[in-house]
N, C-alpha and C positions, 0 to 999 in steps of 0.2 A: 504494500500500500504506500507507494512512493509519491502519490500526488493527492493533494487535498485542496478543497475550495470551501471557504467560509465567508458568509456575508450577513450583515445586519441591514435589512432593507428600510427604506424611508417609511413604509407603511406598517412598521412594527413586526414585519415578517423576518424571521431569522432562519437561515438554512446552512447546511454543511454537507459536503460530499467527499467521499474518499474512494480511490480506486481499489479494486480487489487484488489479491496476490496473482502472480502470473499464471498459476495453475488454473485459475477460474476465469481468466481473461476472455476466453472464447464463449463463455456462458453468462457472465455477469458484467454489466457496464459499470455500475458503482453501487455503493451503499451510502445512504444519506438520511438526513433528518430535516424537518422544517417545523416551525412552531410560531404561533401568534402570541407574542408577549404583551401586546397592547391591551387597552381596555375596550377597544372597539373591534368589530369584525373587519378583517382584511379582505378587500376585493381583489381577486387575482384572476388572470386568464391563463388557462392551460392550453398549450398549443402542441400539435403533433411533433414527436421527436423520435419515434421508432423504438422507444423503450417499453418494456412490459413491467409495470410497477406492482410490487407486493407491499401493501401498506399495513402497518401496525399502528393504530390510532387510539388516542384517548382525548377526552375533552371534558369541560365542566358540564356539558349538556347531554353527552352521550356516553354509554359504557364503552369500555375497551372492546375493539373489534378488529378483525383482520379482513382485508379486501384484496383480491387480485383484479387488477384493472386491465381491460382490453386496450388495444391500440386506439389512439385518437386519430381521426382523419379530418377533424374540423376543430375550430377553437371552442372552448367551453369556459364561460365565466362562472366562477365559484366564489362563495362567501365563506371565509374561514373564521369561525367564531373565536372569541377570546379564550385563551387557555388551551387551545388545541395543540397537541404535540403528535407528530407522526414520524416514525422511523420507517425506512423503506429499503428494499432491495430491488434494484432495477436490472431486469434480465435482458439479455439478448435472446433472439429466437431459439438458439440452441439450448439455452438454459431452461426455457419453457418446456422444450421437448425432453431433454435428457435429465434435468434435475427436478422439475416439477411434474413431468409426465402428464401434462394437461394441454388441451387446446383452448384458445381464447376466441375461436371463430364465432361462437354464439353470442359473445357480448362485446362486439365492436362499439367503441365510444361509450361504454358503460363498464360496470364491474360486477364481480361475483363474490359474495361473502364466503369465507372459509371458516372452518370450525374453531371454536375456542381451544386454546392449547396447541394450535398449529406450530410445529417445530419446537414445541415445549416453551414457547415464548409467552409471557404473561405481562400484565400491566406494569409490574414492578421492574421489568426489563427496560422500560422507557425512562427510567431515572438517569441512566448514564449511557450516552451514545457510544463511547469507546468500548464499554463492556458489551453492549448490544452488538456492535460490529464484530467483536471478537467471537461472540457466541454464534452469530449468523455465519461467519466464515468457517467456523468449525463444523457447523451443520452442513453447509454447502460442500465442503471438502469431502465429507463422508458420503455425499450423494453423487460424487463424480463417477461417471461410468468407466468401465474397463476399456471400452472402445466405442467409437461412434462412426457413422457413415462419413468417410473422409471427403466424399463429394460435397456433402453439406458444409463441412468445416471450410473447405476451400472456397465454396460458393460465397459464404458470408465474409470470409476474409477479403475476397475480391470486391464484393459489394461495398463493404465499409471503407476499404482503401480508396475506392473510386468515388466515394461520397454519393453513391447511387447513380453515377454517370456512366453506366455500361448498359448496353442493350441486352435484352433477355437472350437473344440468339448468340451474341458473343459470349455471354456467361455460360450458356449451354455447351458451346463448343469447347470452352476451356476446362470445364469440369466433367465433360463426357456424360451429360445427363440431359435428356430431351426437354425442350421448352415446355411441352405439355405436362410432363411429369413434375417439373419445377413449379409450375403454376398451380397444379393440383395440390402439391405439398404446401405451398404458401396459403392457399385458400382453406385447406383443412386445418392447418395449425393456427393461422393468424386471422383468417376471415377476410383477406384481401390478396390481390395479385402481387407478384414480384414487382411489376411496373409501378404500382401504387406505393409499395414499400420504398422503392428507389426514389420516387418523387419526394417522399417524406424525408429521406436522408439528404437529398439535395437541398430541400428547404432548410433543414437543420444546419447544414454547412453554410448556407447563405446567411443565416443569422449571425455567424461570426463576422462576416463582412459588414452587415448592417450595424452590429454592435460597435464596430470600429468607425462608423460614420460613412462607410462606402455603400451608398444606397443606389447602386446601379449593378446590372448583372455581371458577374465574374465567372459564372459557371455556364453550363450548356443550355442557356435559354435562347429562344429564337431572336428576341429583341427586347427592348425596354418594356413594351406593353405586355409581353408574355411574362416577363419577370414580375411586374407589378400584379398581374392577374394571379400568378401562382402564390405570391406572398400573401395577397388578400384572401385567397382561398383557404390557406392554412392558419392565418393569424387573425383574419377579420378586418385588418387595417392595411393601409398602404405602407411601403417601406419607410417613408419619412416619419410617419406617426409611430411606427414600431420603434424606430431609433430613439425618439423622444422618451418613450417608455415611462409615461407619467405615473408617479407614485410606485414605481417598480412593479407595476401590475403584471407585466410579462416576466414571470420568474425565470424562465429559461434564458431570456435575453440578458437579464441582470447577471446571471452566472457567467455569461460570455463577455460582458462588457469589460474592457480594459480599465484597470485602476490607475 
């Protein structure tokens, strides 16, 4: 866990993320936490980022609960009540398949409750993030498979390295797996096509440029209009407004913004 990000937002929102050990890197993107320390609800916007989040949450108004979230394909405005604290594990698709042994296809843009005691994590584990992360990593490590389909491992490595900017046919040829089978796999596991997943990854990479004030296309968009249309589709606003990020409401952009 050699990389960490921590931020106290203008809206009373505090969050922190750490990278997993190398052995988990193909399966887990990060382990994180966020909480609302203010006396008022924090209004935030969740935007698609290609991560599959497992949330462990407590608040002053709700009992401790565990939720596995489906992938987002559109922006979602949420109100986080005062006193809410959530610790999370953000999976890559391989983690969903090989560590969780679940499909999220039925709950795109929504979530599914998991039973109390999942991974033997309780409300008391939300007192200390470092201890939670250590416990989660220990659990995840015990779940690592002895082997996986190497076509899938290579497919995702190529997709992430290209930030989604590879065509399905090119990926198919490189991993020796038919386009039809790849799309069937994505739809059964995630509830969307490889093409849509790649668009989300391209959008996420574009956020790095927008966070740095570069509000013009630097990736494989047809033109400026196409760029604006794609950014608005996934964030709900134009690139210039996204860059302003009033009240830190776009959490993902706040994470990427240079200090």
